[in-house]
GUZAVEX-84234 format. One line per 5 residues: their letters; for each residue x, y, z of C-alpha. Coordinates in steps of 0.25 Angstrom, whole numbers, plus 2048, in hexadecimal, padded with zeros to 3 digits. Layout:
BEGIN
A	X,Y,Z  ...
***
This chain:
BEGIN
MTVLI	EC4,7AF,ACC  EC1,7B4,ABF  EC2,7AF,AAE  EC5,7BA,AA5  EBF,7B6,A96
LTCKE	EC6,7C0,A8C  EBD,7C0,A80  EB3,7C7,A76  EA5,7C9,A7A  E9E,7C1,A6F
DVTAD	EA8,7B4,A73  E9E,7A7,A73  EAA,79E,A76  EAC,7A6,A83  E9E,7A6,A87
MVVAE	E9F,797,A88  EA9,798,A92  EA3,7A2,A99  E97,79B,A9B  EA0,78E,AA2
LHARS	EA6,798,AAA  E99,79D,AB0  E95,78F,AB1  EA2,78D,ABB  E9F,79A,AC2
VPLLR	EAD,7A0,ABE  EAC,7AE,ABD  EB1,7B4,AB0  EB3,7C2,AAA  EB2,7C3,A9A
FDPGD	EB5,7CF,A92  EBB,7D3,A86  EC8,7DB,A86  EC2,7E4,A7B  EBA,7EA,A85
IPGEV	EC6,7F1,A8D  EC4,7FC,A90  EB4,7FD,A91  EAD,7F1,A95  EB8,7EA,A9C
GLNAE	EC1,7F2,AA6  ECF,7EF,AAC  ED6,7F5,AB7  EE5,7F0,ABB  EE9,7F6,AC9
YARGN	EF9,7F5,ACD  EFC,7FC,ADC  F04,7F7,AE8  F09,7EA,ADF  EFC,7E5,ADD
FRGYI	EF4,7E3,AD0  EE5,7E3,ACE  EDF,7E1,AC1  ECF,7E2,ABD  EC7,7E0,AB1
STDSR	EB9,7E5,AB2  EAC,7E4,AAA  E9E,7EA,AAB  E9A,7DE,AB4  EA8,7D9,ABB
LVAVD	EB5,7DD,AC0  EC0,7D2,AC0  ECD,7D4,AC8  EDA,7CD,ABF  EDE,7C7,ACA
SVRSV	ED2,7BE,ACC  ED3,7B9,ABD  ED4,7AA,ABD  ED6,7A9,AAE  ED5,7B1,AA1
WIRRP	ECE,7AB,A94  ED3,7B5,A88  EC9,7B0,A7D  EC6,7B9,A73  EC8,7C8,A78
SMPAS	EC7,7D4,A70  ED2,7DD,A6F  ED3,7E5,A7C  ECC,7F2,A7B  EC7,7EF,A6D
HAADP	EB9,7F4,A72  EBD,800,A78  EB6,80E,A73  EC4,812,A6D  ECC,806,A6A
SDWLS	EDB,806,A67  EE7,7FC,A65  EED,804,A72  EE0,803,A79  EE0,7F4,A77
LESEH	EEF,7F3,A7B  EEC,7FA,A88  EE0,7F3,A8B  EE6,7E5,A87  EF3,7E6,A90
ALYGM	EE9,7EB,A9B  EE2,7DF,A9C  EEB,7D5,A97  EF5,7DA,AA1  EEB,7DA,AAD
LECSA	EE7,7CB,AAA  EF6,7C8,AA9  EF7,7CC,AB8  EED,7C1,ABC  EF0,7B3,ABF
ARWMN	EE5,7AE,AB4  EE6,7A3,AAB  EE5,7A7,A9C  EDD,7A1,A91  EE5,7A4,A89
HPSMA	EF1,7AF,A8E  EF0,7BA,A83  F00,7B8,A81  EFF,7A9,A7F  EF2,7AA,A76
ARARY	EF9,7B6,A6F  F05,7AC,A6C  EFD,7A0,A6A  EF5,7A6,A5F  F02,7A6,A54
KPWQL	EFF,79A,A4C  F0F,798,A48  F11,797,A57  F05,78C,A58  F0B,784,A4D
VIAHR	F18,784,A53  F14,780,A60  F0B,774,A5A  F16,771,A51  F21,770,A5D
NGFPV	F16,768,A65  F17,75C,A5B  F08,75F,A56  F06,75E,A47  F04,76B,A40
PATVI	F03,76E,A32  F0E,773,A29  F0C,783,A2A  F12,78E,A24  F11,79E,A27
TTRPN	F17,7A6,A1C  F18,7B4,A15  F20,7AD,A09  F17,7AA,9FD  F21,79F,9FA
VAQHF	F22,798,A08  F13,797,A07  F13,792,9F8  F1E,787,9FC  F16,784,A09
VSQYR	F09,780,A01  F11,779,9F6  F17,770,A01  F09,76D,A09  F00,76F,9FD
QVVAK	EF4,76F,A06  EF5,77B,A0F  EEC,784,A16  EEE,794,A19  EEA,799,A27
SVSGK	EEA,7A6,A2E  EF6,7A7,A37  EEF,7AF,A42  EE0,7AA,A41  ED4,7B4,A40
PPGDP	EDA,7C3,A43  ED3,7CB,A4F  ECF,7D6,A47  ED1,7DB,A37  ED3,7D4,A2F
PMELR	EC5,7CC,A32  EC9,7C1,A2C  ED1,7B5,A2D  ED9,7AA,A24  ED2,79D,A24
TTIVP	EDA,78F,A21  EDA,78F,A13  EE0,784,A0A  EEB,78A,A01  EEC,785,9F3
PDADF	EF9,782,9EE  EFA,78A,9E2  EF5,797,9EC  EFD,7A5,9E9  F04,7A7,9F5
ESVAA	F09,7B4,9F3  F00,7B9,9FD  F06,7B3,A09  F11,7BF,A07  F06,7C8,A0D
GPTML	F05,7C2,A1B  F09,7B5,A23  F01,7A9,A1D  EFF,79B,A24  EFE,78F,A1B
QRYIA	EFD,780,A22  EFD,773,A1D  EEF,76F,A1B  EEA,764,A24  EE0,75B,A1E
KRADI	ED8,759,A2B  ECC,751,A2F  EC7,758,A3A  ECA,765,A42  ECE,766,A50
RLTSI	ECC,770,A5B  ED2,76D,A68  ECE,778,A73  ED9,777,A7E  ED6,77E,A8C
GDDHL	EE0,77B,A96  EE1,76B,A97  ED4,76A,A90  ED5,764,A81  EC8,764,A7A
AARKV	EC8,762,A6A  EBE,763,A60  EBE,75B,A51  EB7,75F,A46  EB7,757,A3A
AGPEQ	EBD,75E,A2D  EB6,760,A20  EBD,75D,A13  EC8,765,A10  EC5,76E,A1B
VDGRF	ED0,778,A1E  ECB,780,A2B  EC3,779,A35  EBC,786,A3B  EB5,789,A2F
GDTGH	EAB,780,A25  EA1,778,A2A  EA7,768,A2A  E99,762,A2D  EA0,75E,A3A
CWEPV	EA1,763,A48  EAB,765,A53  EAB,758,A5C  EB3,755,A68  EC0,74C,A66
DVPAR	ECC,747,A6F  ED9,74E,A6F  EE5,743,A6B  EEF,742,A76  EFA,749,A6D
VLRFV	EF2,755,A6B  EEE,758,A79  EFD,758,A7B  F00,762,A70  EF5,76C,A75
ETYKK	EFA,76B,A83  F07,76E,A7F  F04,778,A75  EFB,780,A7F  F07,77F,A89
VAELS	F10,786,A80  F07,78F,A7B  F03,792,A89  EF3,792,A87  EE8,78C,A8E
YGAFD	EDE,78C,A83  EE1,788,A74  ED7,784,A68  EE1,77A,A61  EDB,777,A52
FAEDD	EE0,76A,A4B  EDE,763,A3E  EDC,755,A3E  EE1,74E,A33  EDD,740,A2D
QGTWW	EE8,738,A35  EE2,73F,A43  EED,749,A45  EEA,756,A4B  EF1,761,A44
FLECN	EF3,76E,A4C  EED,77A,A45  EED,784,A50  EEA,788,A5E  EE0,794,A60
QGGQF	EE3,799,A6F  ED6,7A0,A6F  ECE,797,A66  EBF,796,A65  EB8,78A,A6B
GFIEL	EAA,78C,A6D  EA6,786,A5E  EAE,77A,A62  EA7,778,A70  E99,779,A6C
EAGLP	E9B,76F,A5F  EA4,765,A66  E9F,766,A75  EAC,769,A7A  EAC,770,A88
IAASV	EB6,77A,A84  EAF,786,A8B  EAE,77E,A98  EBD,77B,A97  EC1,78A,A95
ASWLG	EB8,78D,AA0  EBF,782,AA9  ECD,788,AA6  ECA,797,AA7  EC1,794,AB4
ATNP	ECC,78B,ABB  ECF,78E,AC9  EDC,785,ACA  EE3,783,ABD
***
């Protein structure tokens, strides 16, 4: 049985998991859907009530019914590397590839449909709130007066991207930024704006959840630090125990979201409360593993390579 890893060619995080799978002698095929058609070939046959599907590269041929798990890591858009790329060709290639894989009995990390839903921040916040987890007061609006009222009400507020970093144009993202009370909010009318009450934190928490494994790291925040991903605080990520209440929340969240993998970000305040910020269904973990020494790649490899899940 073979593990499929769908990701771009330059993916150090995937390299770490590939090394773990090789150490376990687990057969795998790694490819980028962007190389369909071309370096990656597809073949699906329907005859006499039977389905046979195959994925091929220069070095391997894998039958779809022999796939034990699929890791959707960081794949390119299907057919994006084709000689004559087009939206039509990408859609055709996407339907062919993922339609074939849907015919297998493989486990997904994560299923494309569930992953797409899990990316929506408004949905994330509702699921977190409904399950009793602390969530900062938030508004997403295109109304300047609503934004002004929210900032007047909570005073210390940050602006965030609703969608995160875009996959293509424009090649930029909105970093989490403190919004002054006297800001001009007229530009809010130009596009949905996400504002959230600022949590004065003493640390950032990244909890990586793989199946039943929950591996958390903590990094002391710098004075008035807003976004833990940027800037040097003089502290490193270190392993931290996960409170029982947080574990229950994470397990419930993943069950509702139908995710096998999730990278949860929390802000720890002075009282030790972990405030939910977001769950990235495809979040990076290489930097956490290397700095905190957590066996995240090994956990991912164990889940992908499991024979009796």
